N, C-alpha and C positions, 0 to 999 in steps of 0.2 A: 444221329448220322446213320444212314443206310449203308451197310457194308455188303458188298457182293463178292463172292468167290469166283475165281477163274474155273470154269467148267472143264475145259480141255485146251490143249495147244496142239494144233495140227500142222505138221510139216508140209510144205508144198509137194505136190506130185512132180514127177519128172516132166520136163517141158515136152510139149508135142506141137505139131503144126496144125493150125486151122487154115485150110487152103494151103497156098504156098507162100503166104505173106505174113502170117501172124504166128510167131513162136511164143507159146503161152504156158504158164504154170496155172493149173486149174485149182482154185481153192473151194469153190462151191460149184457143183455138189462135191461132197467129200464123204467121209465115213459117217457124218451126221445126217440123219434122214432129212429129206426135203421138207417134211411137215414141220420139223424143228426149225428150219431155216426160213420158212415163209415170212414175208413175201418175196424173199430173195431167191432167184432162180439160178443165177450163175455169177461167179466172179472169176475172171481171167486176168492174170497179170503177165504182161509181156515184158520180161526183164530185158535190160539193154542187150541188143543183139545187132551185129553188123550185117547189113545186106549189101553185097557188091552191086555196082551199077548194072542196070538191066534195061534193054530196049522195051520189053513188055512188062507193064506193071504187075507186081505180084499181089495176090489177095484172095478173096473168097468170091466165087462166081455167084450167080443169081440163086437166091434161096428165099423161101417164104417166111413171113413173120406172122405171129399168132396172137398179138395183143399184149405187149409188155413195154416197159420203159427201159431204155438203155442210157447209161451214164458212162461217157468215155472221157478219159483224161489223157492228154498227149504230153509226154515228157520229152521225147526225142522223135524226130521224123514227122511225116505228114500222111494222113490217111484221107482218101476221098471216098464218097459214097453217092449212089444214085438209087432211085426206086421207081417202080412202075407208075407212080402217081406224078412223076416229073420233078420230085424234090431231089436236090443234090447239095453237096457242100464239101468243104475241106476242113479237117480238124488239124490245126497246126500246133507246134510246140507251145506249151503253156495254156492251151485252150481246154475248156471243159464243155462237152456237148451233152445235153439232155434231150432225148428223142423219144417220141411215142412211136413204137414199132407196131403199127396197126395190123390187125387181123386182115388177111387177104392181100397184103402188100408184098410184092416181090422186091428184093433188095440185094445190092451187091456193094462190097467195100474192098478197097485195094489201096496200095501205095500211090500217093499223088504222083502225077506224071513227072514233074521235075525232080522230086526226091528219087524216083525210080532211075532216072537217067544218071543222076550223080551218085546214088548209093549213099550209105551212111548208117549211123546208129539209129535204131528204132526201139522205142520204149513206151508202152501204153498200159492202161488198165481199163477194163470194162466190167460194169456191174449191170445185171439184168434184174429188174424189179417187176414182179407179176402185177397185173391189173385185175381188179374185180371183174367178173363176167360182164356186168352192165357197162363197163368202161372200155371194153375191147372193141372200139369203134373201127370203122373202115376208112378213116382218114389218118394222116400222119402229120405230126407237128414236130418241127425241129427248132431247137433254141441253142445258140452258142452263148455260153455264159462268159 
């Protein structure tokens, strides 16, 4: 039997906001070097947080993507996203989305419109996985599992 020892236990950092719609604890990057964590780029956990009703959906405005995979798991709430290639979708409670965030694509994500109007608990996790240079294509694929 192959026995492995726990290398370290890392406490979450204090939560911070990404845009005005995503309150997250960042686990990757952490005090461990990025080279040690490769191919993982980022792991954000949005612990359960109540957002009051809002006429304007909260979120992250337009930002570029540089060629990585995002894996998003929704526990509470709904998040919508759109990109410059015309792709869009909604990740609802219980959904898992695996998306190729292609190089050269502009993307935005925000609370889904009805969730924004009603408000409620929001809880999600997102993992970014780096792609090899030859896989950083200029197209985007989205799959809801």
